[in-house]
C-alpha positions as semicolon CSV with decimal commas, in nm:
position;residue;x (nm);y (nm);z (nm)
1;M;0,064;-0,023;-1,264
2;T;0,064;-0,289;-1,600
3;K;-0,184;-0,148;-1,923
4;V;-0,384;-0,407;-2,123
5;R;-0,425;-0,332;-2,430
6;H;-0,735;-0,481;-2,645
7;H;-0,689;-0,592;-2,954
8;T;-0,998;-0,552;-3,228
9;Q;-0,994;-0,594;-3,556
10;P;-0,982;-0,217;-3,773
11;R;-1,301;-0,086;-3,888
12;H;-1,293;-0,067;-4,272
13;S;-1,512;0,202;-4,413
14;D;-1,710;0,121;-4,784
15;S;-1,488;0,289;-4,990
16;Q;-1,159;0,158;-4,860
17;S;-1,317;-0,228;-4,861
18;Q;-1,419;-0,111;-5,248
19;N;-1,060;-0,018;-5,307
20;L;-0,890;-0,364;-5,170
21;R;-1,141;-0,537;-5,424
22;S;-0,998;-0,333;-5,738
23;C;-0,696;-0,360;-5,628
24;F;-0,777;-0,768;-5,574
25;S;-0,982;-0,786;-5,915
26;L;-0,718;-0,584;-6,092
27;S;-0,387;-0,837;-5,958
28;L;-0,632;-1,154;-6,109
29;A;-0,665;-0,985;-6,430
30;L;-0,269;-0,949;-6,474
31;G;0,033;-1,196;-6,469
32;P;0,144;-1,402;-6,148
33;G;0,411;-1,209;-6,038
34;V;0,230;-0,873;-6,075
35;R;-0,068;-1,071;-5,835
36;T;0,217;-1,063;-5,601
37;V;0,310;-0,756;-5,544
38;A;-0,076;-0,619;-5,512
39;V;-0,107;-0,897;-5,264
40;V;0,168;-0,814;-5,035
41;C;0,042;-0,426;-5,137
42;A;-0,306;-0,505;-5,019
43;A;-0,166;-0,675;-4,672
44;A;0,057;-0,380;-4,607
45;A;-0,223;-0,169;-4,668
46;M;-0,412;-0,345;-4,396
47;L;-0,124;-0,315;-4,164
48;L;-0,114;0,026;-4,171
49;L;-0,500;0,117;-4,165
50;A;-0,512;-0,108;-3,828
51;G;-0,295;0,108;-3,646
52;C;-0,460;0,418;-3,743
53;R;-0,731;0,347;-3,465
54;A;-0,666;0,501;-3,107
55;D;-0,897;0,344;-2,850
56;M;-1,015;0,483;-2,566
57;Q;-0,715;0,295;-2,319
58;D;-0,459;0,450;-2,489
59;Q;-0,578;0,838;-2,384
60;P;-0,361;1,042;-2,196
61;K;-0,368;1,044;-1,836
62;F;-0,197;1,071;-1,498
63;V;0,013;0,787;-1,333
64;P;0,029;0,761;-0,966
65;Q;0,344;0,884;-0,849
66;R;0,474;1,002;-1,159
67;G;0,583;1,330;-1,307
68;S;0,391;1,574;-1,546
69;D;0,499;1,891;-1,759
70;F;0,138;1,975;-1,758
71;Y;0,161;2,175;-1,408
72;P;0,454;2,415;-1,356
73;D;0,543;2,182;-1,002
74;G;0,614;1,913;-1,238
75;R;0,377;1,708;-1,024
76;S;0,075;1,432;-1,158
77;A;-0,088;1,457;-0,803
78;R;-0,214;1,806;-0,704
79;P;-0,191;1,898;-0,320
80;Q;-0,503;1,912;-0,114
81;V;-0,710;2,255;-0,132
82;E;-0,671;2,475;0,161
83;N;-0,895;2,500;0,428
84;T;-1,095;2,178;0,356
85;V;-1,132;1,842;0,470
86;A;-1,127;1,493;0,280
87;R;-1,451;1,272;0,363
88;G;-1,415;1,061;0,674
89;Q;-1,126;1,308;0,835
90;L;-1,331;1,577;1,003
91;H;-1,184;1,455;1,431
92;Q;-1,265;1,779;1,569
93;D;-1,421;1,583;1,896
94;T;-1,184;1,204;1,913
95;Y;-1,436;1,055;2,172
96;Y;-1,769;1,146;1,916
97;S;-1,562;0,985;1,645
98;T;-1,393;0,697;1,779
99;G;-1,545;0,645;2,148
100;L;-1,241;0,642;2,319
101;G;-1,133;0,839;2,567
102;P;-0,769;1,027;2,608
103;D;-0,603;0,698;2,760
104;G;-0,752;0,506;2,422
105;K;-1,017;0,274;2,674
106;E;-1,326;0,249;2,575
107;G;-1,539;0,513;2,732
108;N;-1,892;0,516;2,871
109;A;-2,082;0,880;2,807
110;M;-2,317;0,999;2,550
111;P;-2,125;1,298;2,385
112;F;-2,457;1,420;2,357
113;P;-2,806;1,437;2,528
114;V;-3,070;1,169;2,476
115;T;-3,386;1,251;2,393
116;M;-3,664;1,057;2,293
117;E;-3,609;1,165;1,944
118;V;-3,239;1,026;1,944
119;L;-3,404;0,711;2,069
120;Q;-3,644;0,665;1,801
121;R;-3,367;0,742;1,562
122;G;-3,160;0,445;1,707
123;Q;-3,449;0,239;1,694
124;E;-3,516;0,297;1,344
125;R;-3,118;0,251;1,254
126;F;-3,095;-0,080;1,512
127;N;-3,386;-0,235;1,325
128;I;-3,258;-0,117;0,952
129;Y;-2,893;-0,230;0,999
130;C;-2,823;-0,409;1,335
131;T;-3,148;-0,699;1,362
132;P;-3,102;-0,875;1,100
133;C;-2,763;-1,063;1,285
134;H;-2,906;-0,927;1,627
135;S;-3,270;-1,008;1,650
136;R;-3,553;-0,710;1,741
137;V;-3,479;-0,738;2,080
138;G;-3,119;-0,818;2,062
139;N;-3,037;-1,151;2,148
140;G;-2,833;-1,244;1,878
141;A;-3,059;-1,473;1,706
142;G;-3,137;-1,287;1,390
143;M;-3,324;-1,432;1,082
144;I;-2,954;-1,441;0,898
145;V;-2,841;-1,695;1,186
146;Q;-3,150;-1,878;1,183
147;R;-3,030;-1,895;0,866
148;G;-2,670;-2,057;0,913
149;Y;-2,466;-1,764;0,986
150;R;-2,251;-1,762;1,275
151;P;-2,466;-1,645;1,632
152;A;-2,402;-1,299;1,633
153;G;-2,353;-1,092;2,015
154;N;-2,633;-1,123;2,264
155;F;-2,679;-0,792;2,390
156;H;-2,824;-0,920;2,722
157;T;-2,516;-1,142;2,858
158;P;-2,349;-1,003;3,145
159;R;-2,022;-0,907;2,948
160;L;-2,214;-0,658;2,730
161;M;-2,446;-0,555;3,011
162;A;-2,148;-0,452;3,216
163;A;-2,016;-0,312;2,884
164;P;-1,956;0,041;2,843
165;L;-2,074;0,252;2,577
166;G;-1,778;0,346;2,354
167;H;-1,757;-0,061;2,314
168;F;-2,052;-0,056;2,129
169;F;-1,958;0,248;1,916
170;N;-1,625;0,079;1,870
171;V;-1,745;-0,230;1,738
172;M;-1,988;-0,070;1,495
173;T;-1,686;0,172;1,371
174;N;-1,448;-0,054;1,340
175;G;-1,605;-0,447;1,319
176;Y;-1,553;-0,701;1,586
177;G;-1,485;-1,100;1,530
178;A;-1,742;-1,202;1,210
179;M;-1,933;-0,859;1,258
180;P;-1,802;-0,625;0,940
181;D;-1,770;-0,225;1,050
182;Y;-2,076;-0,016;0,965
183;R;-1,878;0,350;0,967
184;A;-2,019;0,352;0,596
185;Q;-2,333;0,250;0,627
186;V;-2,414;0,464;0,938
187;A;-2,320;0,794;1,024
188;P;-2,184;0,849;1,383
189;Q;-2,403;1,043;1,554
190;D;-2,661;0,745;1,412
191;R;-2,451;0,498;1,570
192;W;-2,441;0,654;1,904
193;A;-2,827;0,664;1,875
194;I;-2,782;0,335;1,837
195;V;-2,582;0,308;2,154
196;A;-2,892;0,465;2,333
197;Y;-3,122;0,277;2,233
198;I;-2,905;-0,065;2,288
199;K;-2,908;0,053;2,641
200;A;-3,255;0,117;2,635
201;L;-3,345;-0,230;2,496
202;Q;-3,104;-0,379;2,778
203;L;-3,339;-0,225;3,046
204;S;-3,645;-0,287;2,835
205;Q;-3,543;-0,714;2,909
206;D;-3,434;-0,678;3,207
207;A;-3,613;-0,439;3,392
208;K;-3,736;-0,465;3,813
209;P;-4,063;-0,403;3,908
210;A;-3,960;-0,108;4,079
211;D;-3,804;0,065;3,755
212;A;-4,162;0,093;3,644
213;E;-4,423;0,385;3,751
214;P;-4,587;0,289;4,079
215;S;-4,957;0,322;3,842
216;A;-4,812;0,089;3,544
217;K;-4,948;-0,252;3,476
218;I;-4,652;-0,520;3,507
219;E;-4,740;-0,842;3,304
220;S;-4,446;-1,125;3,251
221;L;-4,398;-1,253;2,926
222;A;-4,561;-1,583;3,008
223;T;-4,864;-1,432;3,060
224;I;-4,835;-1,199;2,770
225;A;-4,775;-1,514;2,547
226;A;-5,088;-1,721;2,698
227;S;-5,293;-1,422;2,685
228;E;-5,178;-1,374;2,322
229;G;-5,241;-1,800;2,236
230;L;-4,865;-1,804;2,194
231;D;-4,657;-2,133;2,377
232;Q;-4,416;-2,107;2,636
233;S;-4,120;-2,163;2,405
234;F;-4,219;-1,754;2,291
235;T;-4,085;-1,671;2,622
236;Q;-3,740;-1,852;2,563
237;W;-3,425;-1,732;2,369
238;V;-3,259;-2,085;2,194
239;L;-3,027;-2,020;1,895
240;P;-3,184;-2,209;1,594
241;P;-3,016;-2,539;1,539
242;T;-2,900;-2,381;1,171
243;A;-2,661;-2,147;1,319
244;I;-2,333;-2,227;1,354
245;Y;-2,019;-2,061;1,510
246;G;-1,718;-2,139;1,258
247;T;-1,483;-2,244;1,498
248;P;-1,335;-2,586;1,629
249;N;-1,540;-2,649;1,884
250;N;-1,834;-2,523;1,714
251;Q;-1,879;-2,250;2,047
252;D;-1,873;-1,924;2,088
253;N;-1,520;-1,882;2,258
254;G;-1,570;-1,579;2,468
255;I;-1,913;-1,477;2,424
256;P;-2,199;-1,719;2,612
257;P;-2,566;-1,793;2,499
258;A;-2,852;-1,598;2,637
259;L;-2,933;-1,708;2,990
260;P;-3,288;-1,867;2,984
261;P;-3,554;-1,755;3,183
262;G;-3,532;-1,858;3,576
263;A;-3,174;-1,924;3,507
264;N;-3,050;-1,668;3,800
265;G;-2,726;-1,605;3,636
266;K;-2,604;-1,976;3,579
267;Y;-2,625;-2,198;3,257
268;P;-2,822;-2,464;3,409
269;G;-2,618;-2,822;3,250
270;A;-2,401;-2,640;3,097
271;Q;-2,049;-2,788;3,018
272;P;-1,673;-2,719;2,912
273;A;-1,642;-2,723;2,605
274;A;-1,450;-2,981;2,456
275;P;-1,098;-2,832;2,334
276;A;-1,004;-2,883;1,991
277;A;-0,827;-3,108;1,841
278;P;-0,449;-3,095;1,770
279;A;-0,368;-3,012;1,437
280;P;-0,075;-3,204;1,300
281;A;0,239;-3,150;1,296
282;A;0,384;-3,049;0,933
283;K;0,615;-3,235;0,808
284;N;0,965;-3,053;0,769
285;T;1,034;-3,074;0,398
286;T;1,351;-2,813;0,406
287;P;1,652;-2,947;0,351
288;A;1,892;-2,960;0,698
289;A;2,075;-2,596;0,675
290;K;2,448;-2,634;0,610
291;K;2,697;-2,585;0,948
292;Q;2,893;-2,290;0,908
């Protein structure tokens, strides 16, 4: 550890300044030799006064991994208090805190029952932390993406529709690609609530008439858009032109975009991504190794 010392000008009291002025006035009244001695004495006095100040960076403190004679055992770092658990280290239920099973793979079960209160809590947390990138419907075209950020994962792709529940919890806990982790912002209980809401959101965007109650009124998005005076683009999920992938071929390699309505699981007009241009070979500027 390097200590940085900030040098500041010494502060003198009014009496000290008056004494210094008196010394200089007396030296002017005397001869040249006496004036020289007075100047030297005044300079020495100023140096002594500058060294009498103790700044806060010089206060006593414990340096990590160094001994100390303050405690009987000679250690500056104190042992953890018995019967206490540090924040973030209580992992009695491994699956609850990681989303991974005993085999280290992502599990596909909720650690607690899913109720309407859990879904409402998950929706609330999802709208706060997830919608800026994933949007309210989870298609990966949120407002941050519209402003030029890398497109987020689309929950309605076949890959994420089939992903286990522990996958979403694991991604929120540890991050994935350009997505940072949210373990500090979202508690484990709320992360699982968001997982439950994501699955409900996937069902809502892929529901079949047979999934609804017999007495329920079923309307297509196109019909709703027409009744609300919206154009047909309301029913289409298209990434804005400002969205960027940040890859050499400007494609999300591995996470396909959303399927347009009526695509039947196929991407119309999809073409394979152009391969990235190979990087130029670096010139070897290292001298040849001498033969032994």
